[in-house]
C-alpha positions in Angstrom: -9.5 -5.2 2.8 -5.5 -5.0 2.3 -2.8 -4.1 4.8 0.6 -3.2 3.0 3.8 -2.6 4.6 6.2 -1.8 2.9 10.1 -2.6 4.5 13.0 -0.9 2.9 16.0 -3.0 1.7 18.6 -0.4 0.6 19.8 3.1 2.2 17.8 5.7 2.3 19.4 7.5 0.4 18.3 5.0 -2.2 14.7 5.0 -1.7 14.5 9.4 -1.4 15.8 8.4 -5.6 12.6 7.3 -6.6 10.8 9.0 -4.2 9.0 11.1 -6.5 7.8 8.2 -8.9 7.1 6.3 -6.0 4.6 9.5 -4.8 3.2 9.9 -8.1 2.0 6.0 -8.0 0.3 6.3 -5.4 -1.3 9.5 -6.4 -2.6 7.1 -9.2 -3.7 4.4 -6.5 -5.6 7.2 -5.0 -7.6 8.2 -8.2 -8.5 5.0 -9.4 -9.8 3.9 -5.9 -7.6 1.5 -4.7 -5.4 2.7 -2.0 -7.5 4.1 1.1 -4.2 5.6 3.8 -0.7 5.6 3.5 2.0 7.1 5.4 5.8 6.6 6.4 6.2 4.1 9.5 8.0 5.6 12.5 11.5 5.2 12.6 11.2 5.5 8.9 11.8 2.2 7.5 9.5 2.0 5.2 5.2 2.6 4.6 2.0 1.4 5.1 -0.9 1.1 2.9 -4.6 0.5 3.3 -5.9 -0.9 0.5 -8.9 -2.8 -1.3 -9.5 -4.8 -4.3 -11.3 -7.9 -5.2 -8.5 -10.2 -4.2 -5.2 -10.6 -3.3 -3.7 -11.4 -6.9 -4.8 -7.7 -8.2 -3.3 -6.4 -5.0 -0.1 -8.4 -5.9 -0.7 -7.3 -9.5 -0.6 -3.4 -8.5 2.7 -3.4 -5.6 4.5 -5.0 -8.5 4.7 -1.7 -10.4 5.7 0.0 -7.3 8.6 2.2 -8.4 10.3 0.7 -5.1 10.1 -2.3 -6.0 11.3 -1.8 -9.2 14.5 0.3 -8.4 14.9 -2.6 -5.6 14.3 -0.1 -2.3 11.8 -2.0 -0.5 9.7 -5.6 -0.1 5.4 -6.0 0.3 4.1 -7.8 2.9 0.4 -8.1 2.3 -1.8 -9.0 5.1 -5.6 -9.5 4.1 -8.5 -8.9 6.4 -12.3 -8.6 6.5 -12.9 -5.4 7.5 -16.0 -6.1 9.6 -16.3 -2.6 11.5 -15.5 0.9 10.1 -15.6 4.4 10.9 -18.5 6.1 8.9 -16.2 7.1 6.3 -15.0 3.7 5.3 -18.8 2.4 5.9 -18.6 1.0 1.9 -15.7 -0.8 2.5 -17.8 -2.9 5.4 -17.8 -6.8 5.4 -19.9 -9.4 6.5 -18.7 -12.8 7.5 -20.4 -15.3 5.9 
């Protein structure tokens, strides 16, 4: 599982100009099962996404297609972790350490 932290690197007006495309991109990632949760940080200087994928390279490839990245308005920090405990609704994503 991955925590994707977005940090805006441009004025909020520039971020908002690409927001509609970014939301459409988010919708695609939810539809294909990669994203589990997402939202704005408070204060609004970026966002956070919880994601699942086979490996870090796949997540890096996905984040590279974010319209925010293409427009140069955000940077990603990707943190991989083993979800060894989850809420019941996320049980299928639970991992065991070997």
